[in-house]
C-alpha atoms as one frame of an Amber mdcrd trajectory, in Angstrom:
protein
 -18.561  68.752 -20.787 -18.767  72.370 -19.269 -20.927  75.115 -20.763 -19.119
  78.569 -20.722 -19.625  82.371 -21.445 -17.519  83.203 -24.338 -16.386  86.590
 -23.351 -14.134  85.150 -20.593 -12.031  83.149 -22.927 -10.039  85.739 -24.539
  -9.938  86.699 -28.416 -10.680  83.758 -30.794  -7.868  82.219 -32.613  -9.869
  80.575 -35.109 -13.242  79.923 -36.199 -15.048  77.741 -38.516 -17.860  75.263
 -39.102 -16.639  71.352 -38.789 -18.732  68.180 -38.503 -18.667  66.414 -35.352
 -19.174  62.582 -35.615 -21.784  61.120 -33.483 -20.763  58.431 -30.949 -23.961
  56.461 -31.410 -25.737  56.593 -34.813 -27.817  53.941 -36.776 -26.584  51.558
 -39.413 -27.660  53.849 -42.360 -27.372  57.179 -40.676 -24.686  59.526 -41.506
 -22.128  59.691 -38.701 -20.939  63.148 -39.889 -24.199  65.048 -39.887 -23.678
  67.108 -36.865 -22.501  70.426 -38.071 -20.994  72.458 -35.329 -19.547  76.142
 -35.447 -16.263  75.771 -33.690 -14.232  78.849 -31.912 -10.775  78.357 -30.970
  -9.631  80.510 -28.163  -6.082  80.325 -26.417  -7.149  78.111 -23.469 -10.133
  75.998 -25.460 -12.280  74.762 -27.876 -15.762  75.974 -27.785 -18.378  73.939
 -30.065 -21.951  74.805 -30.738 -24.377  72.835 -32.641 -25.972  74.165 -35.791
 -29.390  73.151 -36.781 -30.571  74.397 -40.399 -27.299  76.732 -40.436 -28.391
  78.204 -37.251 -26.927  78.250 -33.956 -28.651  76.193 -31.346 -26.848  77.591
 -28.168 -25.972  74.197 -27.013 -22.289  74.267 -26.771 -19.284  71.970 -25.595
 -15.975  73.201 -24.456 -12.587  71.174 -24.559  -9.759  72.846 -22.525  -6.782
  72.540 -24.205  -4.771  71.376 -21.047  -7.082  68.325 -20.668  -7.647  67.595
 -24.693  -5.003  67.356 -27.520  -4.921  65.996 -31.150  -2.902  62.668 -31.179
   0.007  62.578 -33.242  -1.308  59.375 -35.381  -3.904  61.804 -36.842  -1.520
  64.062 -38.292  -0.035  61.492 -40.616  -0.965  61.565 -44.386  -3.354  58.822
 -45.422  -1.609  55.933 -47.719  -2.470  55.442 -51.371  -4.755  52.843 -52.597
  -3.437  49.336 -52.525  -3.538  47.217 -55.341  -2.298  44.169 -53.052  -5.605
  44.699 -50.941  -7.633  44.595 -54.131  -7.920  48.530 -54.666  -9.424  49.433
 -51.421  -9.298  52.688 -50.345  -7.593  53.767 -46.954  -9.871  53.690 -43.850
 -11.724  56.625 -42.483  -9.287  56.786 -39.427  -6.745  58.319 -42.133  -9.208
  60.227 -43.653  -6.952  63.828 -44.080 -10.158  65.957 -43.574 -10.572  64.096
 -40.328  -8.797  64.813 -36.534  -9.671  63.704 -33.119  -9.472  65.481 -29.583
  -8.504  62.761 -27.199  -8.918  63.691 -23.406  -5.859  63.362 -21.136  -8.176
  61.532 -18.272  -8.282  57.799 -18.525 -11.222  55.665 -17.028 -10.814  52.118
 -15.552 -13.579  49.926 -15.226 -12.981  46.339 -14.672  -9.288  46.250 -15.887
 -10.289  48.310 -18.829  -8.972  51.625 -19.693 -10.616  53.984 -21.801 -10.002
  57.395 -23.021 -12.803  59.902 -24.365 -12.354  60.630 -28.179 -14.346  63.107
 -30.037 -13.793  63.191 -33.856 -14.430  66.210 -36.352 -14.445  66.488 -39.994
 -13.734  69.342 -42.321 -14.362  70.205 -45.624 -10.893  69.703 -46.964  -7.389
  68.189 -46.072  -6.175  71.768 -46.079  -8.440  73.197 -43.446  -8.216  69.952
 -40.951  -4.538  70.762 -41.380  -5.062  74.335 -40.461  -7.430  73.121 -37.460
  -4.616  70.776 -36.212  -1.686  73.234 -36.641  -3.787  76.017 -34.553  -5.002
  73.707 -31.880  -1.193  72.376 -31.545   0.157  75.980 -31.478  -2.656  77.105
 -28.563  -1.748  74.188 -26.594   1.867  74.707 -27.028   1.354  78.288 -26.304
  -0.795  77.327 -23.277   1.836  75.227 -21.631   4.683  77.427 -22.173   2.443
  80.161 -20.151   3.552  80.053 -16.238   0.841  79.619 -14.169  -0.582  81.852
 -11.313
């Protein structure tokens, strides 16, 4: 993922602190312990790692013409099911969580894979606001004539 200078990206649309799921974590390690400062610009989402509440300078950029929130992450979770013994809904249906999925697909030995980055906010309302803002920014970008 590329590093960028934020000044060239325009005026921020939305900013806030989210948690980013670690792709590889230990058995007893909290996969959501990474806090990141996210800034949504008209063309991309920039995420900077926080350490002890301070910005580290380590940034990831997710261009909105290459990354999207999949529709299945916008569905509300189902309620606890008595038929399943009262087991709560799996994490993938957590209303405070959403994913960004790369449009680029990789094929190795007949297997197709897509890069996924998972985020979690402090509340379902915050996640909904991020999902809406990301969708709006993607729609606006798609509607903009390319030079």
